[in-house]
C-alpha positions as CSV (number, residue, x, y, z in Angstrom):
1,M,7.9,6.9,-15.4
2,S,5.4,7.3,-12.5
3,D,1.8,7.9,-13.3
4,P,-1.1,9.4,-11.1
5,V,-2.9,6.1,-11.2
6,N,0.0,4.5,-9.5
7,N,-1.3,6.3,-6.4
8,D,-4.8,4.9,-6.5
9,L,-4.2,2.4,-3.7
10,A,-3.5,3.7,-0.2
11,H,-2.8,0.4,1.6
12,M,-4.1,-3.1,2.4
13,G,-7.2,-2.6,4.5
14,Q,-8.1,-5.7,6.4
15,V,-7.5,-9.4,5.9
16,E,-9.7,-12.5,6.8
17,L,-7.9,-15.6,8.1
18,F,-9.6,-19.0,8.4
19,T,-8.7,-21.2,11.4
20,P,-9.9,-24.7,12.4
21,K,-8.8,-23.9,15.9
22,F,-10.6,-20.7,16.6
23,D,-10.1,-20.3,20.4
24,E,-6.4,-21.0,20.1
25,S,-5.9,-18.7,17.2
26,L,-7.9,-16.0,19.0
27,W,-5.7,-16.4,22.1
28,F,-2.6,-16.0,19.8
29,F,-3.8,-12.7,18.3
30,H,-5.5,-11.3,21.4
31,E,-3.2,-12.2,24.1
32,L,0.3,-12.7,22.5
33,C,0.1,-10.1,19.8
34,A,-1.9,-7.7,22.0
35,M,-4.6,-7.1,19.5
36,R,-7.9,-5.7,20.8
37,I,-11.2,-7.4,19.9
38,V,-13.5,-4.8,18.6
39,A,-16.4,-6.9,17.4
40,Q,-17.4,-10.6,17.5
41,T,-20.1,-12.9,16.1
42,S,-20.6,-16.6,16.5
43,E,-18.3,-17.2,13.5
44,S,-15.8,-14.4,13.5
45,A,-13.8,-12.1,15.7
46,Y,-12.6,-8.7,14.5
47,L,-9.2,-7.6,16.0
48,R,-7.1,-4.5,15.6
49,C,-3.6,-3.5,16.1
50,W,-3.2,-0.6,18.6
51,D,-2.1,2.1,16.0
52,E,-4.4,1.1,13.2
53,Y,-6.7,4.0,12.3
54,Q,-9.4,1.8,10.9
55,Q,-11.8,-0.3,12.9
56,Y,-10.0,-3.6,12.6
57,T,-7.0,-5.4,11.1
58,V,-7.8,-9.1,11.1
59,K,-11.1,-10.8,10.8
60,L,-10.6,-14.3,12.3
61,T,-13.2,-16.8,11.1
62,R,-14.1,-20.3,12.2
63,S,-13.5,-22.9,9.4
64,D,-12.9,-26.5,8.7
65,T,-9.6,-25.5,7.2
66,N,-7.1,-22.7,7.4
67,G,-5.9,-20.0,4.9
68,V,-6.8,-16.6,3.8
69,G,-10.4,-15.3,3.1
70,R,-11.1,-11.9,1.6
71,T,-8.3,-9.4,1.6
72,M,-9.5,-5.7,1.6
73,F,-7.7,-2.8,0.0
74,R,-8.4,0.9,0.5
75,A,-8.4,3.4,-2.4
76,T,-6.9,6.9,-1.9
77,S,-10.2,8.6,-3.0
78,Q,-13.6,8.0,-4.4
79,E,-12.2,8.8,-7.9
80,A,-9.5,6.4,-7.4
81,L,-11.9,3.7,-6.4
82,D,-13.9,4.3,-9.6
83,R,-10.8,4.0,-11.7
84,K,-9.9,0.7,-10.0
85,V,-13.4,-0.7,-10.3
86,A,-13.5,0.1,-14.0
87,A,-10.1,-1.5,-14.7
88,I,-11.0,-4.6,-12.7
89,T,-14.3,-4.9,-14.5
90,E,-12.5,-4.6,-17.8
91,S,-10.2,-7.4,-16.8
92,G,-13.1,-9.8,-16.3
93,L,-12.2,-10.5,-12.7
94,G,-14.8,-8.3,-11.0
95,L,-17.5,-9.9,-8.9
96,G,-19.7,-6.9,-8.1
97,W,-20.5,-4.5,-5.2
98,R,-20.8,-5.7,-1.6
99,D,-22.9,-4.0,1.1
100,P,-21.3,-2.1,4.0
101,E,-19.9,-4.3,6.7
102,V,-18.0,-3.8,10.0
103,G,-15.9,-0.7,9.7
104,I,-16.2,0.0,5.9
105,G,-18.8,1.2,3.4
106,R,-19.6,-0.4,0.1
107,S,-16.8,-2.5,-1.5
108,F,-16.2,-3.9,-4.9
109,A,-15.4,-7.6,-4.8
110,F,-12.9,-9.3,-7.2
111,T,-10.4,-12.0,-7.5
112,D,-6.9,-12.1,-8.8
113,P,-6.0,-14.6,-11.7
114,D,-5.4,-17.3,-9.2
115,G,-8.8,-17.0,-7.4
116,H,-7.8,-15.2,-4.1
117,Q,-10.8,-13.3,-2.9
118,M,-10.4,-9.5,-2.6
119,A,-12.3,-6.3,-2.4
120,I,-11.5,-2.6,-2.7
121,H,-13.3,0.3,-0.9
122,Y,-12.8,3.9,0.0
123,D,-15.4,4.8,2.7
124,T,-14.1,3.7,6.1
125,E,-15.0,4.2,9.7
126,L,-12.3,5.6,11.9
127,Y,-11.6,3.9,15.2
128,V,-12.7,6.0,18.2
129,P,-11.1,4.8,21.4
130,D,-13.2,4.5,24.6
131,D,-12.0,5.7,28.0
132,E,-10.2,2.4,28.6
133,D,-8.3,2.6,25.2
134,R,-7.8,6.4,25.0
135,P,-4.0,7.2,24.4
136,A,-2.0,9.7,26.3
137,L,-0.8,11.1,23.0
138,K,-3.6,12.4,20.8
139,N,-1.7,11.5,17.6
140,Q,-2.0,7.8,18.3
141,A,-5.0,5.8,17.2
142,S,-5.3,4.2,20.7
143,K,-3.4,3.3,23.9
144,F,-0.2,1.4,23.7
145,P,-1.0,-2.0,25.1
146,G,2.2,-2.7,26.8
147,K,1.9,-6.5,26.7
148,G,3.0,-9.3,24.4
149,V,4.4,-8.4,21.0
150,N,2.6,-5.0,20.9
151,T,1.9,-5.3,17.1
152,R,1.5,-1.7,15.9
153,R,-0.2,-2.2,12.5
154,M,-0.5,-4.5,9.4
155,D,2.4,-4.5,7.0
156,H,2.0,-6.8,4.0
157,I,0.6,-10.0,2.6
158,N,2.1,-12.8,0.6
159,F,-0.1,-15.0,-1.6
160,L,0.9,-18.4,-2.9
161,C,-0.1,-18.8,-6.5
162,S,0.1,-21.3,-9.5
163,D,1.4,-18.6,-11.9
164,V,3.4,-15.7,-10.5
165,N,3.6,-14.1,-14.0
166,A,-0.2,-13.8,-14.4
167,N,-0.8,-12.5,-10.9
168,G,2.1,-10.1,-11.1
169,E,0.9,-8.7,-14.4
170,F,-2.5,-8.2,-13.0
171,W,-1.2,-6.1,-10.1
172,R,1.1,-4.2,-12.4
173,D,-1.2,-3.6,-15.4
174,V,-4.7,-3.6,-13.8
175,M,-4.2,-2.5,-10.2
176,R,-1.3,-0.4,-11.4
177,S,0.9,-1.0,-8.4
178,R,4.5,-0.2,-8.5
179,E,7.0,-3.1,-8.6
180,S,9.8,-3.1,-6.1
181,E,11.7,-6.5,-6.5
182,R,11.2,-9.9,-8.2
183,V,13.0,-13.2,-8.7
184,K,13.7,-14.4,-12.2
185,L,13.7,-18.1,-12.8
186,D,16.4,-19.8,-14.9
187,D,13.8,-21.4,-17.1
188,G,11.8,-18.2,-17.6
189,G,9.1,-16.3,-15.7
190,Y,9.2,-15.3,-12.1
191,G,9.3,-17.2,-8.8
192,A,8.2,-14.2,-6.7
193,W,7.2,-10.6,-7.3
194,W,6.9,-7.7,-4.8
195,F,4.6,-4.7,-5.2
196,R,4.2,-1.4,-3.3
197,F,1.5,1.2,-3.1
198,A,3.5,4.2,-1.7
199,Q,6.9,4.7,0.0
200,K,7.0,1.3,1.8
201,S,9.1,-1.2,-0.1
202,Y,6.2,-3.7,-0.5
203,D,2.5,-4.3,0.4
204,V,1.6,-7.4,-1.7
205,V,3.8,-10.3,-2.7
206,Y,3.2,-13.3,-4.9
207,S,5.2,-16.5,-4.5
208,L,5.1,-19.7,-6.6
209,D,3.2,-22.5,-5.0
210,F,5.4,-25.6,-5.7
211,S,2.3,-27.8,-5.7
212,G,0.5,-26.1,-8.5
213,A,-2.5,-25.5,-6.3
214,K,-4.4,-22.2,-6.6
215,A,-5.3,-19.5,-4.2
216,R,-3.3,-20.6,-1.2
217,F,-1.7,-18.4,1.4
218,H,2.0,-17.9,2.3
219,H,1.8,-15.3,5.2
220,F,0.5,-12.1,6.6
221,A,2.8,-9.6,8.3
222,F,2.5,-7.2,11.2
223,A,4.9,-4.3,11.7
224,T,6.7,-3.7,14.9
225,D,8.4,-0.6,16.0
226,T,12.0,-2.0,16.3
227,R,14.1,-5.0,15.7
228,E,14.3,-5.5,19.5
229,D,10.5,-6.0,19.5
230,I,11.0,-9.0,17.2
231,L,13.7,-10.4,19.4
232,K,11.4,-10.2,22.4
233,A,8.5,-11.7,20.3
234,A,10.7,-14.8,19.7
235,D,11.0,-15.3,23.5
236,I,7.3,-14.8,24.0
237,F,6.4,-17.4,21.4
238,L,9.0,-19.8,22.8
239,E,7.5,-19.5,26.3
240,N,4.0,-20.1,24.9
241,G,4.7,-23.1,22.7
242,V,4.1,-21.3,19.4
243,H,6.1,-22.8,16.5
244,I,8.9,-20.5,15.4
245,E,9.7,-21.4,11.8
246,Y,12.4,-18.9,10.8
247,G,14.4,-16.0,12.2
248,P,14.9,-13.7,13.8
249,Y,17.0,-12.6,10.8
250,K,17.3,-10.2,7.9
251,H,15.9,-10.7,4.4
252,A,18.1,-9.9,1.4
253,I,15.1,-8.9,-0.6
254,N,13.8,-5.6,0.6
255,Q,16.0,-5.9,3.8
256,T,13.2,-6.6,6.3
257,F,14.2,-7.9,9.7
258,F,11.8,-10.7,10.3
259,L,10.4,-13.6,12.5
260,Y,8.0,-16.2,11.1
261,V,5.8,-18.3,13.3
262,W,2.8,-20.7,12.7
263,E,-0.2,-19.5,14.7
264,P,-2.2,-22.3,16.3
265,G,-4.5,-22.6,13.2
266,G,-1.5,-23.3,11.0
267,N,-1.3,-20.0,9.2
268,R,2.2,-18.5,8.8
269,I,2.5,-15.0,10.5
270,E,5.5,-12.7,10.1
271,F,6.6,-9.9,12.4
272,A,8.5,-7.4,10.3
273,N,10.6,-4.4,10.8
274,A,11.9,-2.6,7.7
275,G,14.1,-0.2,9.7
276,A,14.5,3.2,8.0
277,R,14.3,1.8,4.4
278,L,11.7,3.7,2.2
279,L,11.5,3.9,-1.5
280,M,11.4,7.7,-2.0
281,D,12.0,7.7,-5.8
282,P,8.7,7.6,-7.7
283,D,10.5,6.0,-10.6
284,W,12.5,3.5,-8.6
285,P,13.4,0.6,-11.0
286,V,12.4,-2.9,-10.2
287,V,15.3,-4.9,-8.6
288,E,15.6,-8.3,-10.2
289,W,17.3,-11.3,-8.5
290,T,18.5,-14.5,-10.2
291,Q,18.0,-18.0,-8.9
292,A,21.8,-18.1,-8.3
293,E,21.7,-15.0,-6.2
294,R,18.8,-16.1,-4.2
295,A,20.5,-19.5,-3.5
296,K,23.1,-17.6,-1.5
297,G,20.5,-17.2,1.2
298,Q,19.4,-14.3,3.3
299,A,21.2,-11.0,3.9
300,W,23.8,-12.4,6.2
301,G,24.2,-15.8,4.5
302,A,21.8,-18.1,6.3
303,K,19.9,-20.4,4.0
304,T,16.2,-20.2,3.8
305,I,14.5,-22.8,5.8
306,P,13.0,-25.6,3.6
307,T,9.4,-25.3,4.9
308,F,9.4,-21.7,3.7
309,H,8.9,-23.3,0.2
310,T,6.5,-26.1,1.2
311,H,4.2,-24.8,4.0
312,G,1.1,-23.0,2.9
313,T,-2.6,-22.8,3.8
314,P,-5.1,-24.3,3.3
315,Y,-3.1,-27.4,3.9
316,L,-2.5,-30.0,1.2
317,P,-3.8,-33.4,2.0
318,N,-0.4,-34.5,3.3
319,Q,1.0,-31.1,4.4
320,E,2.5,-32.2,7.6
321,Q,4.4,-35.1,5.9
322,I,5.6,-32.7,3.2
323,D,6.9,-30.2,5.7
324,A,8.6,-32.9,7.8
325,A,10.3,-34.3,4.7
326,A,11.4,-30.8,3.6
327,L,13.1,-30.3,7.0
328,A,14.8,-33.7,6.8
329,G,16.1,-32.8,3.3
330,E,14.0,-35.6,1.7
331,F,11.5,-33.6,-0.4
332,D,12.3,-32.6,-3.9
333,L,10.3,-29.5,-4.8
334,D,11.1,-29.8,-8.5
335,K,9.4,-33.2,-8.7
336,H,6.1,-31.8,-7.5
337,Q,5.1,-35.2,-6.1
338,V,2.1,-34.1,-4.3
339,E,-1.7,-34.6,-4.7
340,V,-3.1,-31.2,-5.6
341,P,-6.8,-30.6,-4.5
342,V,-9.1,-29.3,-7.2
343,S,-9.9,-25.6,-6.7
């Protein structure tokens, strides 16, 4: 049965991505995805999708490695924020309050059980377009860019983790997010778990990291207006030498039409269109899939590409060899024969 605290989270706020190839990654998001640079320091660039109401969507940060930094979440009210801070503190995973930063007020930092860095806030600064970015329609956040992929807004994030059960239980019992779907493993526990905050089918996902490493990153997704935008995106990435990993195709789980690419820094990025599918029922029961059902492949029968289960960031010491072996059908995920860095 739905509870009012299930509505304490509005949406994912912003996400920080690390890249060892800052200029190339900035080109990918700014030029190919048509994201506008709204602020920049010597270490980071803040970029926004054209219909994001907040100041920015992605904080791109120079680093020796790749992966995800701090992921922000916005509460639906100050009272909701207070409830979430109390619950996180009681769980023992709270890190304390952070000062205001670009686009947001004070935020409360925490980690999930795997160690991913996160923070939650309520106060936010609305994006106010200048003359160059002012839209023709006043119910848009800014002008339609009309170039590249035209990414409209953020959609969801998928974290790799060493223990899907522990992280899923944190989001279910502490963050009080609603479950939408999950994959039950034959030997017990879950291989992946999807959570939603409102009527979208999912906002946060946890997937099992075959290596056993903690706090790695699977992908971040942008929403497009239509499936056709994703088909055009595939051509844009092909022409610009961006590695297309998987798709365009349709997922079985949550039915999203998708395209996965690796941006120049190595992070996996998805372009997603859910069509008209929304979960309107506040008491929608979680949909559970078996390993046998998932082995059938995606919605129209195509098998999941092997690197979808091996490629993550930050890279393992031999990540490129692992991915190459997976594509060649020579890597056994179940044997976990990989050196796992201490985290």
